[in-house]
C-alpha positions in Angstrom: -27.8 35.5 -8.6 -25.3 32.8 -7.6 -22.3 32.2 -9.8 -22.2 28.9 -11.5 -19.7 26.5 -10.2 -17.4 25.1 -12.8 -16.3 21.5 -12.2 -13.3 20.2 -14.1 -13.9 16.7 -15.4 -10.5 16.3 -16.9 -7.2 17.8 -16.0 -4.5 18.2 -18.6 -0.9 17.8 -17.3 0.7 21.2 -16.7 4.0 22.0 -18.2 6.7 23.6 -16.2 8.1 27.1 -16.8 8.4 27.3 -20.6 8.8 23.5 -21.0 5.9 21.6 -22.5 4.6 18.3 -21.1 6.0 16.6 -24.2 9.5 17.9 -23.5 9.2 16.9 -19.9 8.4 13.3 -20.9 12.0 12.8 -22.2 14.4 10.6 -20.3 17.5 12.9 -20.2 19.3 13.9 -17.0 18.4 17.6 -17.5 14.7 16.7 -17.8 14.8 14.4 -14.8 16.2 17.3 -12.8 13.5 19.6 -14.1 10.7 17.1 -13.2 12.2 16.8 -9.7 12.2 20.6 -9.3 8.7 20.7 -10.7 7.5 18.1 -8.2 8.9 20.1 -5.3 7.4 23.4 -6.5 4.0 21.9 -7.3 3.9 20.2 -3.8 4.2 23.7 -2.3 2.4 26.0 -4.6 -0.1 23.9 -6.6 -1.6 21.6 -3.9 -5.1 21.9 -5.3 -4.0 20.7 -8.8 -2.1 17.7 -7.3 -5.2 16.7 -5.2 -7.5 17.0 -8.1 -5.2 15.1 -10.5 -4.7 12.3 -8.0 -8.4 12.0 -7.3 -9.6 12.2 -10.9 -6.8 10.6 -13.0 -4.5 8.3 -10.9 -5.3 4.6 -10.7 -3.5 1.7 -9.2 -1.4 1.3 -6.1 2.2 1.4 -4.9 4.2 -1.8 -5.5 6.9 -0.8 -3.1 9.6 -1.0 -5.8 11.5 2.0 -4.3 12.4 3.3 -7.8 10.8 6.7 -7.0 13.2 7.1 -4.1 16.2 6.5 -6.5 15.4 9.2 -9.1 18.6 11.0 -9.9 20.1 10.2 -6.5 19.1 7.7 -3.7 17.0 9.3 -1.0 18.8 9.2 2.4 15.6 8.1 4.1 15.2 4.9 2.0 15.8 1.8 3.9 15.2 -2.0 3.4 13.4 -4.3 5.7 14.2 -7.9 6.6 12.6 -9.1 3.3 14.8 -6.7 1.3 11.8 -4.5 0.5 12.3 -0.8 0.4 10.6 1.5 2.9 10.6 5.1 3.9 12.2 5.8 7.3 10.3 9.1 7.7 6.9 7.8 6.4 4.0 9.6 7.9 4.1 13.1 9.3 7.7 13.8 8.3 7.5 12.5 4.8 8.0 15.3 2.2 4.9 16.2 0.2 6.8 15.7 -3.1 7.3 12.0 -2.1 3.8 11.5 -0.7 2.1 12.5 -3.9 4.4 10.8 -6.4 3.3 10.5 -9.3 0.6 13.2 -9.4 0.2 13.4 -13.1 1.3 11.9 -16.4 4.2 14.3 -16.7 5.4 13.4 -13.2 5.3 9.7 -13.9 8.6 8.5 -15.2 8.9 4.9 -13.8 7.6 2.2 -16.2 7.1 -0.4 -13.5 5.3 2.0 -11.1 1.9 0.6 -10.0 0.2 4.0 -10.5 -1.2 4.7 -14.0 -3.1 7.7 -15.4 -6.3 7.8 -17.4 
């Protein structure tokens, strides 16, 4: 008899290590560093969670504000075009997965003016 397939209709944001999603929503420097580390590890080890969360929960689009490239420190690949709009110099194949998927869930989203919102 075939096993029933369980389809997740709602993904709850995962915490990180022993930190809860509520703790990770704080705006302190330590928590920003933890979220950045979480983003890097999830992009390598939890790709399925990221893909599901983006497909099921993320709405909106990028406004090209460049704020995600300035979290904690400015990304060395961040540039500006002739209209002074930010752009990624390694966009495409070389762009890191952590950048490509930002924000992938409510915990990861820390920029108020970001065009991406979550259900």
